[in-house]
PyMOL commands that place a pseudoatom at each C-alpha (Angstrom):
pseudoatom trace, name=CA, resn=MET, resi=1, chain=A, elem=C, hetatm=0, pos=[-7.537, 12.731, -7.149]
pseudoatom trace, name=CA, resn=ASP, resi=2, chain=A, elem=C, hetatm=0, pos=[-9.669, 10.100, -5.823]
pseudoatom trace, name=CA, resn=GLN, resi=3, chain=A, elem=C, hetatm=0, pos=[-8.900, 7.750, -8.764]
pseudoatom trace, name=CA, resn=ALA, resi=4, chain=A, elem=C, hetatm=0, pos=[-5.158, 8.587, -8.391]
pseudoatom trace, name=CA, resn=MET, resi=5, chain=A, elem=C, hetatm=0, pos=[-5.292, 7.708, -4.288]
pseudoatom trace, name=CA, resn=GLN, resi=6, chain=A, elem=C, hetatm=0, pos=[-7.268, 4.559, -5.013]
pseudoatom trace, name=CA, resn=SER, resi=7, chain=A, elem=C, hetatm=0, pos=[-4.721, 3.377, -7.401]
pseudoatom trace, name=CA, resn=LEU, resi=8, chain=A, elem=C, hetatm=0, pos=[-1.745, 4.069, -5.447]
pseudoatom trace, name=CA, resn=VAL, resi=9, chain=A, elem=C, hetatm=0, pos=[-3.381, 2.351, -2.333]
pseudoatom trace, name=CA, resn=ALA, resi=10, chain=A, elem=C, hetatm=0, pos=[-4.428, -0.728, -4.271]
pseudoatom trace, name=CA, resn=ARG, resi=11, chain=A, elem=C, hetatm=0, pos=[-0.998, -1.062, -5.837]
pseudoatom trace, name=CA, resn=ARG, resi=12, chain=A, elem=C, hetatm=0, pos=[0.884, -0.569, -2.448]
pseudoatom trace, name=CA, resn=SER, resi=13, chain=A, elem=C, hetatm=0, pos=[-1.584, -3.140, -0.608]
pseudoatom trace, name=CA, resn=GLU, resi=14, chain=A, elem=C, hetatm=0, pos=[-0.962, -5.552, -3.606]
pseudoatom trace, name=CA, resn=TRP, resi=15, chain=A, elem=C, hetatm=0, pos=[2.835, -5.287, -2.997]
pseudoatom trace, name=CA, resn=LEU, resi=16, chain=A, elem=C, hetatm=0, pos=[2.508, -5.615, 0.700]
pseudoatom trace, name=CA, resn=LEU, resi=17, chain=A, elem=C, hetatm=0, pos=[0.478, -8.681, 0.500]
pseudoatom trace, name=CA, resn=GLU, resi=18, chain=A, elem=C, hetatm=0, pos=[2.800, -10.354, -2.141]
pseudoatom trace, name=CA, resn=SER, resi=19, chain=A, elem=C, hetatm=0, pos=[6.040, -9.457, -0.183]
pseudoatom trace, name=CA, resn=GLY, resi=20, chain=A, elem=C, hetatm=0, pos=[4.667, -10.506, 3.061]
pseudoatom trace, name=CA, resn=THR, resi=21, chain=A, elem=C, hetatm=0, pos=[5.291, -7.169, 4.618]
pseudoatom trace, name=CA, resn=LEU, resi=22, chain=A, elem=C, hetatm=0, pos=[3.619, -6.090, 7.719]
pseudoatom trace, name=CA, resn=GLU, resi=23, chain=A, elem=C, hetatm=0, pos=[3.007, -2.354, 8.585]
pseudoatom trace, name=CA, resn=ALA, resi=24, chain=A, elem=C, hetatm=0, pos=[2.226, -0.091, 11.458]
pseudoatom trace, name=CA, resn=SER, resi=25, chain=A, elem=C, hetatm=0, pos=[1.469, 3.509, 11.261]
pseudoatom trace, name=CA, resn=GLU, resi=26, chain=A, elem=C, hetatm=0, pos=[2.512, 5.893, 13.841]
pseudoatom trace, name=CA, resn=ARG, resi=27, chain=A, elem=C, hetatm=0, pos=[3.258, 9.720, 14.070]
pseudoatom trace, name=CA, resn=ILE, resi=28, chain=A, elem=C, hetatm=0, pos=[7.104, 10.401, 14.643]
pseudoatom trace, name=CA, resn=THR, resi=29, chain=A, elem=C, hetatm=0, pos=[8.076, 13.818, 15.066]
pseudoatom trace, name=CA, resn=SER, resi=30, chain=A, elem=C, hetatm=0, pos=[10.705, 15.274, 12.599]
pseudoatom trace, name=CA, resn=LYS, resi=31, chain=A, elem=C, hetatm=0, pos=[12.561, 16.119, 15.899]
pseudoatom trace, name=CA, resn=ALA, resi=32, chain=A, elem=C, hetatm=0, pos=[12.420, 12.422, 16.941]
pseudoatom trace, name=CA, resn=ASN, resi=33, chain=A, elem=C, hetatm=0, pos=[13.782, 11.178, 13.824]
pseudoatom trace, name=CA, resn=LEU, resi=34, chain=A, elem=C, hetatm=0, pos=[15.938, 13.775, 12.068]
pseudoatom trace, name=CA, resn=TRP, resi=35, chain=A, elem=C, hetatm=0, pos=[17.599, 11.164, 9.605]
pseudoatom trace, name=CA, resn=ALA, resi=36, chain=A, elem=C, hetatm=0, pos=[14.268, 10.438, 8.063]
pseudoatom trace, name=CA, resn=ASP, resi=37, chain=A, elem=C, hetatm=0, pos=[13.499, 13.940, 7.919]
pseudoatom trace, name=CA, resn=LEU, resi=38, chain=A, elem=C, hetatm=0, pos=[16.726, 14.802, 6.124]
pseudoatom trace, name=CA, resn=GLY, resi=39, chain=A, elem=C, hetatm=0, pos=[16.186, 12.036, 3.778]
pseudoatom trace, name=CA, resn=SER, resi=40, chain=A, elem=C, hetatm=0, pos=[12.363, 12.854, 2.813]
pseudoatom trace, name=CA, resn=ARG, resi=41, chain=A, elem=C, hetatm=0, pos=[13.689, 16.352, 2.030]
pseudoatom trace, name=CA, resn=GLY, resi=42, chain=A, elem=C, hetatm=0, pos=[16.566, 15.273, -0.178]
pseudoatom trace, name=CA, resn=ARG, resi=43, chain=A, elem=C, hetatm=0, pos=[19.116, 15.773, 1.963]
pseudoatom trace, name=CA, resn=THR, resi=44, chain=A, elem=C, hetatm=0, pos=[20.996, 12.516, 2.231]
pseudoatom trace, name=CA, resn=ASP, resi=45, chain=A, elem=C, hetatm=0, pos=[24.408, 14.318, 2.127]
pseudoatom trace, name=CA, resn=GLU, resi=46, chain=A, elem=C, hetatm=0, pos=[23.798, 15.559, 5.639]
pseudoatom trace, name=CA, resn=MET, resi=47, chain=A, elem=C, hetatm=0, pos=[22.195, 12.400, 6.839]
pseudoatom trace, name=CA, resn=LEU, resi=48, chain=A, elem=C, hetatm=0, pos=[25.266, 10.544, 5.797]
pseudoatom trace, name=CA, resn=ARG, resi=49, chain=A, elem=C, hetatm=0, pos=[27.679, 13.064, 7.072]
pseudoatom trace, name=CA, resn=GLN, resi=50, chain=A, elem=C, hetatm=0, pos=[26.089, 12.762, 10.539]
pseudoatom trace, name=CA, resn=ASP, resi=51, chain=A, elem=C, hetatm=0, pos=[26.121, 9.107, 10.323]
pseudoatom trace, name=CA, resn=ALA, resi=52, chain=A, elem=C, hetatm=0, pos=[29.534, 8.939, 9.481]
pseudoatom trace, name=CA, resn=ALA, resi=53, chain=A, elem=C, hetatm=0, pos=[30.575, 11.394, 12.246]
pseudoatom trace, name=CA, resn=LEU, resi=54, chain=A, elem=C, hetatm=0, pos=[28.891, 8.764, 14.842]
pseudoatom trace, name=CA, resn=GLY, resi=55, chain=A, elem=C, hetatm=0, pos=[31.126, 5.988, 13.373]
pseudoatom trace, name=CA, resn=LEU, resi=56, chain=A, elem=C, hetatm=0, pos=[27.931, 4.513, 11.895]
pseudoatom trace, name=CA, resn=SER, resi=57, chain=A, elem=C, hetatm=0, pos=[27.599, 2.955, 8.497]
pseudoatom trace, name=CA, resn=ALA, resi=58, chain=A, elem=C, hetatm=0, pos=[24.489, 3.425, 6.099]
pseudoatom trace, name=CA, resn=ARG, resi=59, chain=A, elem=C, hetatm=0, pos=[23.348, 1.653, 3.155]
pseudoatom trace, name=CA, resn=ARG, resi=60, chain=A, elem=C, hetatm=0, pos=[21.037, 2.849, 0.522]
pseudoatom trace, name=CA, resn=VAL, resi=61, chain=A, elem=C, hetatm=0, pos=[18.058, 0.691, -0.025]
pseudoatom trace, name=CA, resn=ALA, resi=62, chain=A, elem=C, hetatm=0, pos=[16.750, 0.321, -3.487]
pseudoatom trace, name=CA, resn=VAL, resi=63, chain=A, elem=C, hetatm=0, pos=[12.863, 1.303, -4.212]
pseudoatom trace, name=CA, resn=PRO, resi=64, chain=A, elem=C, hetatm=0, pos=[11.427, -1.603, -5.621]
pseudoatom trace, name=CA, resn=THR, resi=65, chain=A, elem=C, hetatm=0, pos=[10.501, -0.962, -9.232]
pseudoatom trace, name=CA, resn=ASP, resi=66, chain=A, elem=C, hetatm=0, pos=[6.745, -1.535, -8.455]
pseudoatom trace, name=CA, resn=TRP, resi=67, chain=A, elem=C, hetatm=0, pos=[6.816, 1.235, -6.023]
pseudoatom trace, name=CA, resn=SER, resi=68, chain=A, elem=C, hetatm=0, pos=[8.520, 3.444, -8.529]
pseudoatom trace, name=CA, resn=LEU, resi=69, chain=A, elem=C, hetatm=0, pos=[6.264, 2.780, -11.154]
pseudoatom trace, name=CA, resn=ALA, resi=70, chain=A, elem=C, hetatm=0, pos=[3.348, 3.430, -9.003]
pseudoatom trace, name=CA, resn=ALA, resi=71, chain=A, elem=C, hetatm=0, pos=[4.821, 6.644, -7.682]
pseudoatom trace, name=CA, resn=LEU, resi=72, chain=A, elem=C, hetatm=0, pos=[5.084, 7.868, -11.301]
pseudoatom trace, name=CA, resn=GLU, resi=73, chain=A, elem=C, hetatm=0, pos=[1.668, 6.672, -12.125]
pseudoatom trace, name=CA, resn=PHE, resi=74, chain=A, elem=C, hetatm=0, pos=[0.261, 8.575, -9.221]
pseudoatom trace, name=CA, resn=ASP, resi=75, chain=A, elem=C, hetatm=0, pos=[2.274, 11.606, -10.120]
pseudoatom trace, name=CA, resn=TRP, resi=76, chain=A, elem=C, hetatm=0, pos=[0.653, 11.345, -13.566]
pseudoatom trace, name=CA, resn=LEU, resi=77, chain=A, elem=C, hetatm=0, pos=[-2.736, 10.899, -12.466]
pseudoatom trace, name=CA, resn=ALA, resi=78, chain=A, elem=C, hetatm=0, pos=[-2.561, 13.600, -9.854]
pseudoatom trace, name=CA, resn=SER, resi=79, chain=A, elem=C, hetatm=0, pos=[-1.161, 16.113, -12.355]
pseudoatom trace, name=CA, resn=SER, resi=80, chain=A, elem=C, hetatm=0, pos=[-3.981, 15.292, -14.912]
pseudoatom trace, name=CA, resn=ASP, resi=81, chain=A, elem=C, hetatm=0, pos=[-6.824, 15.699, -12.420]
pseudoatom trace, name=CA, resn=SER, resi=82, chain=A, elem=C, hetatm=0, pos=[-8.622, 19.150, -12.616]
pseudoatom trace, name=CA, resn=GLN, resi=83, chain=A, elem=C, hetatm=0, pos=[-9.984, 18.466, -8.841]
pseudoatom trace, name=CA, resn=LEU, resi=84, chain=A, elem=C, hetatm=0, pos=[-6.659, 18.802, -7.247]
pseudoatom trace, name=CA, resn=PRO, resi=85, chain=A, elem=C, hetatm=0, pos=[-6.758, 21.377, -4.025]
pseudoatom trace, name=CA, resn=THR, resi=86, chain=A, elem=C, hetatm=0, pos=[-4.603, 24.373, -4.091]
pseudoatom trace, name=CA, resn=ALA, resi=87, chain=A, elem=C, hetatm=0, pos=[-1.882, 25.078, -1.760]
pseudoatom trace, name=CA, resn=GLY, resi=88, chain=A, elem=C, hetatm=0, pos=[-3.862, 27.861, 0.002]
pseudoatom trace, name=CA, resn=ASP, resi=89, chain=A, elem=C, hetatm=0, pos=[-6.445, 25.427, 1.356]
pseudoatom trace, name=CA, resn=GLY, resi=90, chain=A, elem=C, hetatm=0, pos=[-4.396, 23.589, 3.626]
pseudoatom trace, name=CA, resn=GLN, resi=91, chain=A, elem=C, hetatm=0, pos=[-3.507, 20.447, 1.577]
pseudoatom trace, name=CA, resn=GLN, resi=92, chain=A, elem=C, hetatm=0, pos=[-0.650, 19.732, -0.670]
pseudoatom trace, name=CA, resn=SER, resi=93, chain=A, elem=C, hetatm=0, pos=[-0.533, 21.165, -3.892]
pseudoatom trace, name=CA, resn=ALA, resi=94, chain=A, elem=C, hetatm=0, pos=[-0.189, 19.531, -7.386]
pseudoatom trace, name=CA, resn=SER, resi=95, chain=A, elem=C, hetatm=0, pos=[3.797, 20.576, -7.125]
pseudoatom trace, name=CA, resn=ALA, resi=96, chain=A, elem=C, hetatm=0, pos=[4.154, 17.873, -4.357]
pseudoatom trace, name=CA, resn=ASP, resi=97, chain=A, elem=C, hetatm=0, pos=[6.060, 14.830, -5.306]
pseudoatom trace, name=CA, resn=ALA, resi=98, chain=A, elem=C, hetatm=0, pos=[4.945, 11.100, -4.686]
pseudoatom trace, name=CA, resn=THR, resi=99, chain=A, elem=C, hetatm=0, pos=[6.712, 11.093, -1.059]
pseudoatom trace, name=CA, resn=GLY, resi=100, chain=A, elem=C, hetatm=0, pos=[4.569, 14.226, 0.020]
pseudoatom trace, name=CA, resn=THR, resi=101, chain=A, elem=C, hetatm=0, pos=[7.407, 16.851, -0.044]
pseudoatom trace, name=CA, resn=ALA, resi=102, chain=A, elem=C, hetatm=0, pos=[6.786, 19.981, -2.141]
pseudoatom trace, name=CA, resn=GLY, resi=103, chain=A, elem=C, hetatm=0, pos=[9.020, 20.166, -5.208]
for i in range(1, 103): cmd.bond("trace and resi %d" % i, "trace and resi %d" % (i + 1))
show_as sticks, trace
zoom trace
């Protein structure tokens, strides 16, 4: 798993630098950001319904190809690593997808 995480972080860092993207990490609870929570759980239909009900318009933002490829590579590396933690020890299991949600 260490190799997979190192690869993912390295590719992400390269993309951030190349694209001139700045980032900040802050904890936002699901209650405080319902739409992000719905979207991360694949419930975009509900998110878009709420958006439209408020008279707002949403747009889908394409995931850069490099990120998609990095996620696929991470998933492959993680699934082939015999040292993955099990769901019972408080960490994500091998069935979690690249976004960190169980699938």
